[in-house]
N, C-alpha and C positions, 0 to 999 in steps of 0.2 A: 649602330648596332649596340645592343646592351652588352655590358661586360660579362664575359664568361668566368665562372668560378669553378675551381677544381677542389673537390673535397673527398676524403675517403668515406665510404659508407660505413656507418657504425655497426651494421649488421653483417654485411658480406665482405667488408674490407676492400672492395674493389674501388678503383678511382673513378669518380663521377665528375663529369663536366656539365654544369648546369647554368642556366641563365638567371639574371637577378630577379629577386622577389621583393615586392613592395612591402610585404609584411615585415615589421621591424623586429619582432621577436617570435620565436617559435616555442618558447618554454611552456606555453599553455596547451601544447598538444599532448602533454602527458595524459595518458588514459584514453585519448580519443582514437578511435579505430580507423578513421578514414584518411588521415593525412600522411602518416609515416611512409606508405608505399611510394610516394612521390620521390623519396630520397634513395630508394633502393633499386639498383639496376637489375638485380636478379628477379624482380617482380615481372619484368618484361622480356626476360632472356629467351623464352621459348615461344616462338610464334605459333606453334601448333597447340600450345596449352589452351584449355578451355576455361581455366579459372585462374585467378590471381589471389595470393594470400593477402589477408588484411591483418595487420599487426594489432594486437591488443596487449595492454599491460598485464592483465590477468584474465585468461580465458574462463568463461563460465562453464564449468564442467558438467553441470546438470542440464544444459540446454543443447539444442541442435546447433552444430557449428555454423558459423556465418561465412558465406563465401561471396565475394564480389568478383565479377568477371568483366573483362575489357571488351568494349564494342569492337566489332571487326575493323572499323575504320581507324582505330587508334594506331599510331605509329609504334611498331614493336621492333626495337633494335635487337640485334644479336651481337655476340661477342666479336664478330668479324668487323663490325663497324669501326670507323676511325676513332680511336681514343675511348671507345665505349661511351660515346656521348649520348645523354638521355634527352630526347626531344619531347617526351610525353607531356611536358608542361604546356606546350602549345595546344594540345588536345584538351587540356583541362580548362582552357580559356583564360589563364592568367600566367604571368611570368614570374617564376620563383626567384627570389633574391636571397642567396645563401651567404651573402657577404657579412651579414650580421647574425647568422645562426650560431647559437651557442652549442658548438659540436660537443664540447666537454659535458655540457648539461645533458644533451641527448645520450651521450655515452653513459653518463651516470644513471639515467632512467633505464637504459638497457641493462646495466649491471644490476640495478636494484630489482628489476623485473625480468628474471631469466626466461620466462615464458613469452616474452614480448614478440618473439619471432614465430610463434606457433600460428598456423593458418587456421582460418575459419572459412565458412562456405556461404556465399551469397549468390543467387542465380544471376546468369548473364544479363547485363543491362539493368540490374535492379536499382543501381544508383548511377545516374548519368553523370559524366564528367562535368557537365554544365551545372548540375546541382551542387556538386562539391565546390565548384568555383564560386557559385553564389554564396554558399555558406561561408567560405573563407573571406570573401569580400565583405559580407555582413559583419563578421567578427572584427575585421580590420577597421571598418567604419565606426563601430561602437568604441573600439579601443582608442581611436584617434580623435573622434569628434563628439562623443557624449559629453554632456555638460559637467559631469563629475568623473573623477578618475575611477576606473573600474579595475578591480583586482582580476588578473588573468585567470587565476585558479577558480575564483567564484564565477567568472563569466562562463567557463566551461562546465562547471557544476550546474549552473542555470540552464545551459544548453542541453545537457544530458537529462536533466529533470523535465525539460520541456518536451523532449522526445517521448517520455513515458507518460506524463500527465495528459497529453493530448490523445492518448489511446482510450482511456476511460477514467472515471473519477477515482479509481483505487490503485492504479499502477503509478509508481513513483520511484525516484532515486533516493536512497537512504544514506545520508552522510553518517559520520562516526557516531554522533550523538543520537540521531534518530534510530540508527541500527541498534545501539545499545539499549535505548528505551523500549524498542520493540521486543528485544530479548527479555528485558525486565518485565514487560507486560505479560508475557506468557506465565510468569511466576506470580503475578498479582498486581500489576500497576496499570492505572489509567492516566491519561495525560490531558492537560488543558493548555491554553495559551496565555493565561494570566491576566484576564480582563473581567471587568464588570460592565454590563450594558443594560440599558433600559430604554423604553419608548418615551419620547418627549412629545406629548400631544400638541404643545404650542408650536413646535417646529415640524411636527408630523414626521419625525425621523427617529430611528434607533441610534443611540449615541453611546460612545464609549465613556462611561463615567469614571472609570479608574483603570489604570494600566500598571501592573506590578513592575518595579524596577528590575531590569535584566531578564525579564520574562521573554518568551518567544515573541509575543506581540510587541514588546518594547524594542527588541532587536530588529523587528521588521519595520520600525519607524512609526508605529501606531501611537498616537498621543491622546490623552483625555480631551474630550470635546469633539473628536473626529466623528463623522457620520459612518455608520455601517449600512450599506445599501443592499449587499448581496452576499450570501454564503454559498460557495460553489455555484450551482446553477439556480439556487433558490433566491428569488427577489423578496425582500422584506417589506412588510407593510404593517398596518395596525391590527391585522387579523391574527398575527402570531402572538403567542403569550411569552412571558418571561421564561417560563419553563421550556418552551419550544426552542428559544435561542440558546439558553444555557446548555440544553441537551445536545444540540448540534455542535456547539463550540467545543465540548469535551468529547472524548472518545479514546480509542486505542492509542496508547503512548507510542510516539514516533511517527504517527500518520499525519498527513498534511491537510490543510484547508486553504482554499482560494477565497480570499475576502476582497470584495469590492468596497473601497472606502473613499472618503474625501475629507479634506479640511473644509471648514465653513467657507462657502463662496468660491471654492476651487474645483477644478475638474476631477471627476472620478478616476481612480486608478486601482489596479489589482495588485495584491501582494500574496505570496504563498507563505503560510505560517505553519510550522510543525508543532504538534501537541507534545512539547517536550517538558512541560512542567508536571512532574510526576505526582500522582495522588494514589495513596494506598486504598485498595478496595477489597472488601471481604464479604463473605456470605454471612447473613444475619438470620437468626431463627427465633421465633417466640411462640408461646402457647396461648391459645384463647379458646376456652371452653372445650378442651380436648382436641382442638384442631391446631396442627403445627403450620405456621405461615413462614415460608422460607423465601427470603429475598436474595436473588442471584444477580448481582450487578453486571457480571461479565463472565465469560468462560475462559479459564486459564488451565494450565496443566494440573493444578491441584484443586480444582473446583469440587470434584467428587469428595475428596477428603474433607474439604471445608463444609460441605453439606452434611456429611456424616457426623463430623464433630459437633456442628451446630445443633443437630437434632439430638444426638446422644447427650450433649451437654445440658439439655433441658431436664434430664433425669426424671421424666414423667411419662407415663403411658399416654398414647394418643390414639384417636380413631379415624383421622383423616389428615391429608396434607394438601396445602395450597402452595404452588410454586409461583412466585411473583417475578416475572422477567421483564417488567416494564422498564423502559429506558436502557435495556441491555443491548449494547452494540454488537454482540457476538463474541468472536475470539477464536479459540482453538476448537475446531470441529470435533476432534476426537474426544474432547472434554464433554461436549454436549452428548455424545454417545455414551460416555461413562455415566452421566446423570440419568439418561434414559434407561440404561441397564439396571439402575436401582429399582425401576418400577415395572419393567416388562422383559420377558425372556425371549431371546432369539427372534426378534421382530425387525423388519426392514426399517432402517432409519432414513436413508437418503440414497439417491442415485447421483453419480458424478459423471459428467460428459466433457471430454476435452475437444480441441479443435478438429480432431479427426473422427469424432463421433464415438471414440472408444469409451466404453461405459464401465464404471466401477460401482460397487454397492458397499454399503456399510450396514451391518446388523448389530443389534444389541447382544450382550453376552448371555450366559446361561444360568446365572445365579442371582436373580432379582430378589433382593431381600425384602422389598416392600411391594411385591407383585400383587398382593390382594388389598392393599390399603386404598380406600377411596381417594381420588386425586383430582385436582383442578389446577388450571393454569390461568394467570392473569397476564395479559399483554397489552401494549398500546402501540401507537404509530411509530414509536422509536425502538421497538423490539426488532432486532435485525439479525441477519446472517445465522450464526449458530443457534441463537435463541429461536429463530423461526423454524429451523430444522427440528429442534426438540419439540416445539409446539405442534408442528405438522405431523410428526411421527406419533405422538401421543393421541392426536386427534384421529388420524387415519386408522389406527389400531383400536379405536374406541376405548382407549385406556383412560382418557381424561377429557373433560369438556374445557373448551377455551372461552374465557370471559374477557371482555374489554372491547377492543376495536381492531380493525384490520392492521396487520403489522407493516413494517417499513417496505419490505420487498427487495432485499439484497440477496441475490442468488448466484453470486460469483465467488470463486476461490482464488486467493492470491498465494503465490509461492514466494518465499524469501530466498533469493539466489545470491549468495555472497560473491562479490567481485574481488575482494581481498579480505584480510583479517578484520578490517574496520568498517567497510562499506558494503552495501548490498543493493540489489534491485528487487523491488516488490512488484511482481508482475501477475496480472490475471491470467490463469492457466486453464481454468475450467469453469463450467457452470454446474450448479447442483439443482436437483429437482426433489420433490418429496418422494418417499418410498414407493408410492404408486405412480410416480411420473408426473405429478402436477407441477406446473411452473411456479416458481417462487419469485424470480427476478422481475421486478417491475409490477408485480401483482400482490405479493404478500400472502399472509395466511389469514383467512377470514375467521373471526370469532364465532363460536357456536351461539353465544349469548352476548349481544351487543349491550354495553353499559354506557350510560350517560350520567348526567347530574353531577359532573365533576369527579376527577380521579380520587380525590380524598375519600369519597364514599364507596369506591369500588371494592376495596378490601372487605368492608363490612357487609356489602351486598353478597359477595361470594361466600363469606363466612356463614351467613344466614342460610344460603342454599345448601352448603355442606352440612350444616347442623340438621337440616330437614331430611336429607337423603342418606347420610352416612349411617353405617351399622354400629351397634354398640360394642363391637369387637375392639379390643385395645391392643396396641403394638408398642414395642419399646426397643430402642437400639442401645447396646451396651458397649460396643467397640467400633473402631473405624478401620475398615479393610483397606488394603492396597488395591489398586486397579486390577492387578494380576489375579486377585482372588475371585473375580467374576468369571 
């Protein structure tokens, strides 16, 4: 018979009698919502209850509560049982050993997280006890037998991130650094991983030529000379260009990439790398023969103000505008609406649909200062998300012609849900469609005029088109409005 251990529950303070657990330490359960109920008798105290609470260090206030329920066959003791003994461990398929549980540590966790006992709601049978048992066993195997020592905290961070990244390419767990970088991004930052890569024809491989010290790539174990085989789901070959690879490796600060890499002669393996090397990005504008060419690298909270300042800063009248959103990964959707509102009044920008089919719409404002200015948009295969929303809205409302090539095709919306002051979950919560209901996700926005002959020539090709078609009327901006002025 395994030795029975009596411990007070740190949540309900009742005396619990439990059987030994092979797991040597439970400090890594901090923040994990599935394991703590095993230690609390009150979870199982009411046989007629249809749900059981699942403890979380910090409940996510903006999401539907999570509820897990116990299968009918689980043993549910009540307070009349001898000694309040908890036998639920047998039903979980493993034998908990609390002889080495750091009860003081658990108490500290509970004290630091006063909401830890708040219940969430998961449907009956959503998580089978055998699944929880397998998860715990897997964690224990890694901790005891992996070739290198694994930090318990990092192990669970990886597990949480795995839950999210397997949902889709855009959902992920944001640690403190990634969360802060994502917040910085909305104010003007783009991130990279700190590498230089090039294609080596002699080896027929993409190779990391340089890795910056202490960069995200360096911290992930990538070294100069390693091969880069795949970025997320995209396998690399000699058909990609240097620009293709550089564009994919950079993006919204704080977001992650899954890279498949290898050292020469060794097996391939995957690493997750966050774009935490911050790079400043800003709107640029220049004048060419009376046409203003505005480059928008990304959409942030202040993009409209940047566009207005860039145009007004030229201090010259103009008769047409070209918006260049090539390589723009998207960003803040409302910012794309702000920019669209500069060029058209009260027009449908986008439709947003969540998992329940509920639909929201977003329209431009009522004070388009440049509503009559001839307008064109240049996009490429890396124009994504909010950039595609802007292009599709201008196209559908016949406000601008789109030049270039079909855009990337990212039609999903991620919500940033804080789990505490320093960490968050980035979760896909809806899909968006063009103002007239056209699908964007996986399809992209098709250009009205397809351009070839190398992107370096595109700007001049569009400029010549605008010079031929624009009217001799001149416009000029003298000040920069706030968004609220629209």
